[in-house]
GUKOL-899895 format. One record per atom (N, C-alpha, C): x, y, z; residue number from 0. Coordinates in steps of 0.2 Angstrom, whole numbers. Example, Ala and Ser with C-alpha at 12.3 -4.5 7.8 and 13.67 -1.06 7.14 Angstrom:
BEGIN
<pt u="66" v="-28" w="39" n="0"/>
<pt u="62" v="-22" w="39" n="0"/>
<pt u="66" v="-16" w="39" n="0"/>
<pt u="64" v="-11" w="35" n="1"/>
<pt u="68" v="-5" w="36" n="1"/>
<pt u="64" v="0" w="39" n="1"/>
***
This chain:
BEGIN
<pt u="54" v="142" w="50" n="0"/>
<pt u="56" v="139" w="56" n="0"/>
<pt u="63" v="141" w="58" n="0"/>
<pt u="65" v="142" w="65" n="1"/>
<pt u="71" v="144" w="67" n="1"/>
<pt u="74" v="138" w="71" n="1"/>
<pt u="80" v="136" w="69" n="2"/>
<pt u="83" v="130" w="73" n="2"/>
<pt u="85" v="132" w="80" n="2"/>
<pt u="87" v="138" w="81" n="3"/>
<pt u="89" v="140" w="88" n="3"/>
<pt u="83" v="139" w="92" n="3"/>
<pt u="77" v="142" w="90" n="4"/>
<pt u="71" v="141" w="94" n="4"/>
<pt u="69" v="134" w="95" n="4"/>
<pt u="70" v="130" w="90" n="5"/>
<pt u="68" v="123" w="91" n="5"/>
<pt u="72" v="119" w="96" n="5"/>
<pt u="79" v="121" w="96" n="6"/>
<pt u="83" v="118" w="101" n="6"/>
<pt u="81" v="120" w="108" n="6"/>
<pt u="78" v="126" w="109" n="7"/>
<pt u="76" v="128" w="115" n="7"/>
<pt u="71" v="124" w="118" n="7"/>
<pt u="67" v="120" w="114" n="8"/>
<pt u="62" v="116" w="116" n="8"/>
<pt u="65" v="109" w="118" n="8"/>
<pt u="71" v="107" w="116" n="9"/>
<pt u="74" v="101" w="118" n="9"/>
<pt u="77" v="101" w="125" n="9"/>
<pt u="74" v="98" w="129" n="10"/>
<pt u="77" v="98" w="136" n="10"/>
<pt u="81" v="92" w="138" n="10"/>
<pt u="80" v="86" w="135" n="11"/>
<pt u="84" v="80" w="137" n="11"/>
<pt u="89" v="78" w="132" n="11"/>
<pt u="95" v="76" w="134" n="12"/>
<pt u="100" v="74" w="130" n="12"/>
<pt u="98" v="67" w="127" n="12"/>
<pt u="100" v="65" w="121" n="13"/>
<pt u="99" v="59" w="118" n="13"/>
<pt u="92" v="58" w="116" n="13"/>
<pt u="88" v="63" w="115" n="14"/>
<pt u="81" v="62" w="114" n="14"/>
<pt u="79" v="66" w="108" n="14"/>
<pt u="80" v="63" w="102" n="15"/>
<pt u="78" v="66" w="96" n="15"/>
<pt u="71" v="69" w="95" n="15"/>
<pt u="70" v="74" w="92" n="16"/>
<pt u="63" v="77" w="91" n="16"/>
<pt u="62" v="79" w="84" n="16"/>
<pt u="57" v="76" w="81" n="17"/>
<pt u="55" v="77" w="74" n="17"/>
<pt u="53" v="85" w="73" n="17"/>
<pt u="56" v="88" w="69" n="18"/>
<pt u="54" v="95" w="67" n="18"/>
<pt u="51" v="96" w="60" n="18"/>
<pt u="52" v="91" w="56" n="19"/>
<pt u="49" v="92" w="50" n="19"/>
<pt u="49" v="85" w="46" n="19"/>
<pt u="46" v="85" w="40" n="20"/>
<pt u="46" v="79" w="36" n="20"/>
<pt u="46" v="81" w="29" n="20"/>
<pt u="50" v="77" w="25" n="21"/>
<pt u="51" v="78" w="18" n="21"/>
<pt u="50" v="71" w="15" n="21"/>
<pt u="44" v="70" w="11" n="22"/>
<pt u="43" v="64" w="8" n="22"/>
<pt u="43" v="58" w="13" n="22"/>
<pt u="47" v="54" w="13" n="23"/>
<pt u="47" v="48" w="17" n="23"/>
<pt u="52" v="48" w="23" n="23"/>
<pt u="55" v="54" w="24" n="24"/>
<pt u="60" v="55" w="29" n="24"/>
<pt u="58" v="61" w="34" n="24"/>
<pt u="61" v="60" w="40" n="25"/>
<pt u="60" v="65" w="46" n="25"/>
<pt u="66" v="69" w="46" n="25"/>
<pt u="65" v="75" w="48" n="26"/>
<pt u="71" v="80" w="50" n="26"/>
<pt u="70" v="80" w="57" n="26"/>
<pt u="76" v="78" w="61" n="27"/>
<pt u="76" v="78" w="68" n="27"/>
<pt u="81" v="82" w="71" n="27"/>
<pt u="80" v="85" w="77" n="28"/>
<pt u="86" v="88" w="81" n="28"/>
<pt u="87" v="84" w="87" n="28"/>
<pt u="93" v="85" w="90" n="29"/>
<pt u="94" v="82" w="96" n="29"/>
<pt u="100" v="85" w="100" n="29"/>
<pt u="101" v="85" w="106" n="30"/>
<pt u="106" v="87" w="110" n="30"/>
<pt u="110" v="81" w="113" n="30"/>
<pt u="117" v="81" w="112" n="31"/>
<pt u="121" v="75" w="114" n="31"/>
<pt u="126" v="78" w="119" n="31"/>
<pt u="126" v="74" w="125" n="32"/>
<pt u="131" v="76" w="130" n="32"/>
<pt u="132" v="70" w="134" n="32"/>
<pt u="138" v="67" w="134" n="33"/>
<pt u="140" v="61" w="137" n="33"/>
<pt u="141" v="55" w="133" n="33"/>
<pt u="141" v="49" w="136" n="34"/>
<pt u="142" v="43" w="132" n="34"/>
<pt u="137" v="38" w="132" n="34"/>
<pt u="130" v="40" w="132" n="35"/>
<pt u="125" v="35" w="133" n="35"/>
<pt u="123" v="31" w="126" n="35"/>
<pt u="124" v="33" w="121" n="36"/>
<pt u="122" v="30" w="115" n="36"/>
<pt u="126" v="23" w="114" n="36"/>
<pt u="122" v="18" w="113" n="37"/>
<pt u="125" v="11" w="113" n="37"/>
<pt u="127" v="10" w="105" n="37"/>
<pt u="132" v="5" w="105" n="38"/>
<pt u="133" v="3" w="98" n="38"/>
<pt u="127" v="0" w="95" n="38"/>
<pt u="125" v="2" w="89" n="39"/>
<pt u="119" v="0" w="86" n="39"/>
<pt u="120" v="1" w="78" n="39"/>
<pt u="115" v="-1" w="74" n="40"/>
<pt u="115" v="0" w="67" n="40"/>
<pt u="107" v="0" w="65" n="40"/>
<pt u="107" v="2" w="59" n="41"/>
<pt u="100" v="3" w="56" n="41"/>
<pt u="100" v="-2" w="50" n="41"/>
<pt u="97" v="-8" w="50" n="42"/>
<pt u="98" v="-13" w="45" n="42"/>
<pt u="96" v="-11" w="38" n="42"/>
<pt u="91" v="-6" w="37" n="43"/>
<pt u="88" v="-5" w="31" n="43"/>
<pt u="89" v="3" w="29" n="43"/>
<pt u="91" v="7" w="33" n="44"/>
<pt u="91" v="14" w="32" n="44"/>
<pt u="98" v="17" w="33" n="44"/>
<pt u="100" v="22" w="29" n="45"/>
<pt u="105" v="26" w="30" n="45"/>
<pt u="103" v="32" w="35" n="45"/>
<pt u="108" v="35" w="38" n="46"/>
<pt u="106" v="40" w="43" n="46"/>
<pt u="111" v="46" w="42" n="46"/>
<pt u="109" v="52" w="41" n="47"/>
<pt u="113" v="58" w="40" n="47"/>
<pt u="113" v="62" w="47" n="47"/>
<pt u="119" v="64" w="48" n="48"/>
<pt u="121" v="68" w="54" n="48"/>
<pt u="124" v="75" w="52" n="48"/>
<pt u="121" v="80" w="55" n="49"/>
<pt u="124" v="87" w="53" n="49"/>
<pt u="125" v="90" w="60" n="49"/>
<pt u="131" v="93" w="61" n="50"/>
<pt u="132" v="96" w="67" n="50"/>
<pt u="131" v="104" w="67" n="50"/>
<pt u="126" v="106" w="71" n="51"/>
<pt u="123" v="112" w="71" n="51"/>
<pt u="128" v="117" w="75" n="51"/>
<pt u="129" v="114" w="81" n="52"/>
<pt u="134" v="117" w="86" n="52"/>
<pt u="137" v="112" w="90" n="52"/>
<pt u="144" v="114" w="92" n="53"/>
<pt u="148" v="109" w="96" n="53"/>
<pt u="152" v="104" w="92" n="53"/>
<pt u="154" v="99" w="95" n="54"/>
<pt u="158" v="94" w="92" n="54"/>
<pt u="155" v="87" w="94" n="54"/>
<pt u="156" v="82" w="90" n="55"/>
<pt u="153" v="76" w="91" n="55"/>
<pt u="159" v="70" w="90" n="55"/>
<pt u="160" v="66" w="94" n="56"/>
<pt u="164" v="60" w="93" n="56"/>
<pt u="160" v="55" w="89" n="56"/>
<pt u="162" v="53" w="84" n="57"/>
<pt u="159" v="48" w="80" n="57"/>
<pt u="163" v="42" w="79" n="57"/>
<pt u="160" v="36" w="81" n="58"/>
<pt u="163" v="30" w="80" n="58"/>
<pt u="160" v="25" w="76" n="58"/>
<pt u="163" v="22" w="71" n="59"/>
<pt u="160" v="17" w="67" n="59"/>
<pt u="165" v="10" w="68" n="59"/>
<pt u="161" v="5" w="69" n="60"/>
<pt u="165" v="-2" w="70" n="60"/>
<pt u="170" v="-3" w="64" n="60"/>
<pt u="176" v="-4" w="66" n="61"/>
<pt u="181" v="-6" w="61" n="61"/>
<pt u="185" v="0" w="58" n="61"/>
<pt u="183" v="6" w="60" n="62"/>
<pt u="186" v="12" w="57" n="62"/>
<pt u="189" v="16" w="63" n="62"/>
<pt u="194" v="20" w="62" n="63"/>
<pt u="196" v="25" w="67" n="63"/>
<pt u="190" v="30" w="69" n="63"/>
<pt u="190" v="32" w="75" n="64"/>
<pt u="185" v="37" w="77" n="64"/>
<pt u="187" v="44" w="74" n="64"/>
<pt u="182" v="48" w="74" n="65"/>
<pt u="184" v="55" w="71" n="65"/>
<pt u="179" v="60" w="75" n="65"/>
<pt u="181" v="66" w="75" n="66"/>
<pt u="177" v="71" w="78" n="66"/>
<pt u="174" v="76" w="73" n="66"/>
<pt u="168" v="77" w="73" n="67"/>
<pt u="164" v="81" w="69" n="67"/>
<pt u="163" v="88" w="72" n="67"/>
<pt u="164" v="93" w="68" n="68"/>
<pt u="163" v="100" w="71" n="68"/>
<pt u="157" v="103" w="68" n="68"/>
<pt u="155" v="109" w="71" n="69"/>
<pt u="150" v="113" w="68" n="69"/>
<pt u="151" v="114" w="60" n="69"/>
<pt u="145" v="112" w="57" n="70"/>
<pt u="145" v="113" w="50" n="70"/>
<pt u="147" v="106" w="46" n="70"/>
<pt u="149" v="101" w="50" n="71"/>
<pt u="151" v="95" w="47" n="71"/>
<pt u="145" v="91" w="46" n="71"/>
<pt u="145" v="86" w="41" n="72"/>
<pt u="139" v="82" w="39" n="72"/>
<pt u="142" v="75" w="38" n="72"/>
<pt u="139" v="70" w="40" n="73"/>
<pt u="141" v="63" w="39" n="73"/>
<pt u="135" v="58" w="38" n="73"/>
<pt u="136" v="54" w="33" n="74"/>
<pt u="131" v="49" w="32" n="74"/>
<pt u="133" v="42" w="34" n="74"/>
<pt u="129" v="39" w="38" n="75"/>
<pt u="131" v="32" w="40" n="75"/>
<pt u="127" v="27" w="36" n="75"/>
<pt u="130" v="23" w="32" n="76"/>
<pt u="127" v="18" w="28" n="76"/>
<pt u="123" v="13" w="32" n="76"/>
<pt u="118" v="10" w="29" n="77"/>
<pt u="114" v="5" w="33" n="77"/>
<pt u="118" v="-1" w="34" n="77"/>
<pt u="116" v="-4" w="40" n="78"/>
<pt u="120" v="-10" w="43" n="78"/>
<pt u="127" v="-8" w="46" n="78"/>
<pt u="129" v="-2" w="46" n="79"/>
<pt u="135" v="-1" w="50" n="79"/>
<pt u="134" v="1" w="57" n="79"/>
<pt u="138" v="-3" w="61" n="80"/>
<pt u="137" v="-2" w="68" n="80"/>
<pt u="141" v="5" w="70" n="80"/>
<pt u="138" v="9" w="74" n="81"/>
<pt u="140" v="16" w="76" n="81"/>
<pt u="138" v="18" w="82" n="81"/>
<pt u="141" v="23" w="85" n="82"/>
<pt u="139" v="27" w="91" n="82"/>
<pt u="142" v="33" w="91" n="82"/>
<pt u="139" v="38" w="95" n="83"/>
<pt u="141" v="45" w="96" n="83"/>
<pt u="142" v="47" w="103" n="83"/>
<pt u="146" v="52" w="104" n="84"/>
<pt u="146" v="55" w="111" n="84"/>
<pt u="149" v="62" w="110" n="84"/>
<pt u="149" v="65" w="116" n="85"/>
<pt u="151" v="72" w="116" n="85"/>
<pt u="153" v="74" w="123" n="85"/>
<pt u="158" v="77" w="125" n="86"/>
<pt u="160" v="79" w="132" n="86"/>
<pt u="156" v="85" w="134" n="86"/>
<pt u="155" v="90" w="129" n="87"/>
<pt u="151" v="96" w="130" n="87"/>
<pt u="145" v="95" w="126" n="87"/>
<pt u="140" v="99" w="127" n="88"/>
<pt u="134" v="99" w="124" n="88"/>
<pt u="135" v="100" w="116" n="88"/>
<pt u="132" v="96" w="112" n="89"/>
<pt u="132" v="96" w="105" n="89"/>
<pt u="125" v="96" w="102" n="89"/>
<pt u="124" v="100" w="97" n="90"/>
<pt u="117" v="100" w="94" n="90"/>
<pt u="118" v="98" w="87" n="90"/>
<pt u="114" v="93" w="86" n="91"/>
<pt u="114" v="89" w="79" n="91"/>
<pt u="107" v="89" w="76" n="91"/>
<pt u="107" v="89" w="69" n="92"/>
<pt u="102" v="88" w="65" n="92"/>
<pt u="102" v="81" w="62" n="92"/>
<pt u="97" v="77" w="62" n="93"/>
<pt u="97" v="70" w="59" n="93"/>
<pt u="92" v="70" w="53" n="93"/>
<pt u="94" v="67" w="48" n="94"/>
<pt u="89" v="65" w="43" n="94"/>
<pt u="88" v="58" w="42" n="94"/>
<pt u="82" v="55" w="43" n="95"/>
<pt u="81" v="48" w="44" n="95"/>
<pt u="75" v="46" w="41" n="95"/>
<pt u="74" v="40" w="38" n="96"/>
<pt u="68" v="37" w="35" n="96"/>
<pt u="63" v="37" w="41" n="96"/>
<pt u="57" v="38" w="40" n="97"/>
<pt u="52" v="37" w="45" n="97"/>
<pt u="52" v="31" w="49" n="97"/>
<pt u="54" v="26" w="46" n="98"/>
<pt u="54" v="19" w="49" n="98"/>
<pt u="61" v="18" w="53" n="98"/>
<pt u="65" v="23" w="53" n="99"/>
<pt u="72" v="22" w="57" n="99"/>
<pt u="71" v="22" w="65" n="99"/>
<pt u="72" v="16" w="68" n="100"/>
<pt u="72" v="15" w="75" n="100"/>
<pt u="78" v="19" w="78" n="100"/>
<pt u="76" v="23" w="83" n="101"/>
<pt u="81" v="27" w="87" n="101"/>
<pt u="88" v="24" w="88" n="101"/>
<pt u="88" v="18" w="91" n="102"/>
<pt u="95" v="15" w="92" n="102"/>
<pt u="94" v="8" w="89" n="102"/>
<pt u="92" v="7" w="83" n="103"/>
<pt u="91" v="1" w="80" n="103"/>
<pt u="87" v="-4" w="84" n="103"/>
<pt u="90" v="-10" w="84" n="104"/>
<pt u="87" v="-16" w="88" n="104"/>
<pt u="89" v="-16" w="95" n="104"/>
<pt u="94" v="-11" w="97" n="105"/>
<pt u="96" v="-11" w="104" n="105"/>
<pt u="92" v="-6" w="108" n="105"/>
<pt u="89" v="-9" w="113" n="106"/>
<pt u="85" v="-4" w="117" n="106"/>
<pt u="89" v="-3" w="124" n="106"/>
<pt u="89" v="3" w="126" n="107"/>
<pt u="92" v="5" w="132" n="107"/>
<pt u="88" v="11" w="135" n="107"/>
<pt u="90" v="14" w="141" n="108"/>
<pt u="86" v="19" w="144" n="108"/>
<pt u="85" v="25" w="140" n="108"/>
<pt u="89" v="26" w="135" n="109"/>
<pt u="88" v="32" w="131" n="109"/>
<pt u="84" v="31" w="125" n="109"/>
<pt u="83" v="25" w="123" n="110"/>
<pt u="79" v="23" w="117" n="110"/>
<pt u="72" v="27" w="117" n="110"/>
<pt u="71" v="30" w="111" n="111"/>
<pt u="64" v="34" w="111" n="111"/>
<pt u="60" v="31" w="104" n="111"/>
<pt u="54" v="30" w="105" n="112"/>
<pt u="50" v="27" w="100" n="112"/>
<pt u="49" v="33" w="95" n="112"/>
<pt u="46" v="32" w="89" n="113"/>
<pt u="44" v="37" w="84" n="113"/>
<pt u="39" v="41" w="87" n="113"/>
<pt u="34" v="38" w="91" n="114"/>
<pt u="29" v="43" w="94" n="114"/>
<pt u="32" v="47" w="99" n="114"/>
<pt u="37" v="45" w="103" n="115"/>
<pt u="40" v="50" w="108" n="115"/>
<pt u="44" v="55" w="104" n="115"/>
<pt u="47" v="54" w="99" n="116"/>
<pt u="51" v="59" w="95" n="116"/>
<pt u="46" v="64" w="91" n="116"/>
<pt u="40" v="62" w="90" n="117"/>
<pt u="35" v="67" w="87" n="117"/>
<pt u="32" v="72" w="92" n="117"/>
<pt u="33" v="70" w="98" n="118"/>
<pt u="30" v="75" w="104" n="118"/>
<pt u="34" v="81" w="104" n="118"/>
***
């Protein structure tokens, strides 16, 4: 599998796509540009972010925001409110349990179901 080729098939921002699975987790990719991701958390699951290309502003409730760069990885622990944004296109890889809801219990116009992420 070539990640660059997989990203060529991602046409919408904030729309994760499942590209693989390992045991009970999905490996996903997404493109981020703008500030549409709402504050949300995942009550029962940790979430891993890896920056493939670009930079990503990461915000966690109660902590200073920070910018992730290409090659950076960060794990958000379950129950922690967070959101991400990027002024320029950023390509990310996510590793999440198969049960992880895209934007937690918060639903907005960008929220994608697991079925939508598998297409």
